[in-house]
N, C-alpha and C positions, 0 to 999 in steps of 0.2 A: 428425445434429448433433452440428459436436465440439465433446467442451466445453474454455475457453479455460482454460485452467493461472494459477492465479497464489499470488505472495503475499503470509503475511498472516504480521505482528510483530507480538506483543504480547509484555508480559513481563507480564503478570498472566492468571489460569491463568481466572478467572471472564470475564471481557473471553473470552479468546482463547475460552471456547470456543461463547459464544453465537455468537456472530461464526461464528464457523469451520463450527458447525452449519448458519445459516442460508447465507452462502452456500452449502453445500454446497449443501443443499433452489436453493437458488436455480440449480443448476449447473454450479456451479463448482466444475474440477478442483483442490482447495486442501493448498498446499502449509505447514507449519507451521514458524518461527521465533520463538523469544523470547528473541535477542542481534541487534545491531547484525551480529557477527563471527560470525553461522551465517545473516545475512539474509548479506549484504557472500560469501560463501562460496559461497550456494545462486543465488542470481545468477549468476556467474560460468562456476556450472559449467556451469547450464541455459540453453539457450537454446531451448524452448519459450513459456516464461513470458511473456506481457505483460497485467496487468496486479501491482500490488505497494500492496499492505493497509497500514498503520502506522503503528504508536503514534509521537509524535518523543517523549517523553520516555523514551527505556531503563535507564537509565545507563550504572552503565562501558563502554563499550567504540563508542562514538557516537549518535550519534540515528539519529530518518525520516529528520534531514535528507542527511546524509554518508548514509543507506542507501537514499534515492532519487538522491539527482546519483553517483553509486558506478553506481550501476540507468540510469540515463539513457544514461549511460559506452555498460556491455554491450550494453541496448538500447533504441533513441536512441527510438522511440516506445511506449516500456511505457506504462500509463497507472497514473497515481496515486494514491493515496487517501490522508489525514490523517488521523491520527485526537488529540484531543490535550483536555486535561482544563484545556491553560491556555485562555488569551485567546490570537483569529484573529490578534492583530498581527504573533507570528511567523511563523505562518506564509505571511502576507504578502510580510514582506521577506524568508528565503527558504523558500520550497516554491515546490517544482518547478511551468516551465511548463505549461498548461493539465490542471494539479491541485484535489485539493477538499479540501475540511476539512471532519472533525465533529467539530464538538466533545460533550467524554463530561462527564454521558455521555450512554448517548444508548442509540434502540436500536438491533433489526443491520438491521430495512424499511433507513434513513436508512445503515445504510452501504454493505447491497442498492445503494441504490434512486442510492448518489454512486459509486459502483463502477460503474455500469452508463450512466451520463451519462461516464462521463470513458474507457469502450471507446467509446463513441458518437461518439465525439469526438475519440479518435486520430489519423484522418490529417489534425486540423489541426495535429495538433502541431509543433515546430522540433525541425530534426535530435538538435541535440545543446542540454542546458534551459549 
């Protein structure tokens, strides 16, 4: 079976390391970005990505919501998981349709489970956010 390619965006090194290792152990091919600018460049360049897992608060250059909106333009059926230490209230207002929110701190298994859910639901996503 072909490995699913995902883009993982996180600016915290320790969280990035733990979650990327768990996602790779779960069978995903993971491309990493550490800021919004790099993430958008990857999304625009790659046509094989099926999912985006992104922190929301990434500092200067845009946030996870910006990345997801741009990602859905480039890849209309892109599955999206947001992660953040902030409350889910902002996610409810700004998250793209069909996405999930994982509150930090979290276990890598929670991120993997959320990713599996959005990938399984992907055919139900609208064509554009």
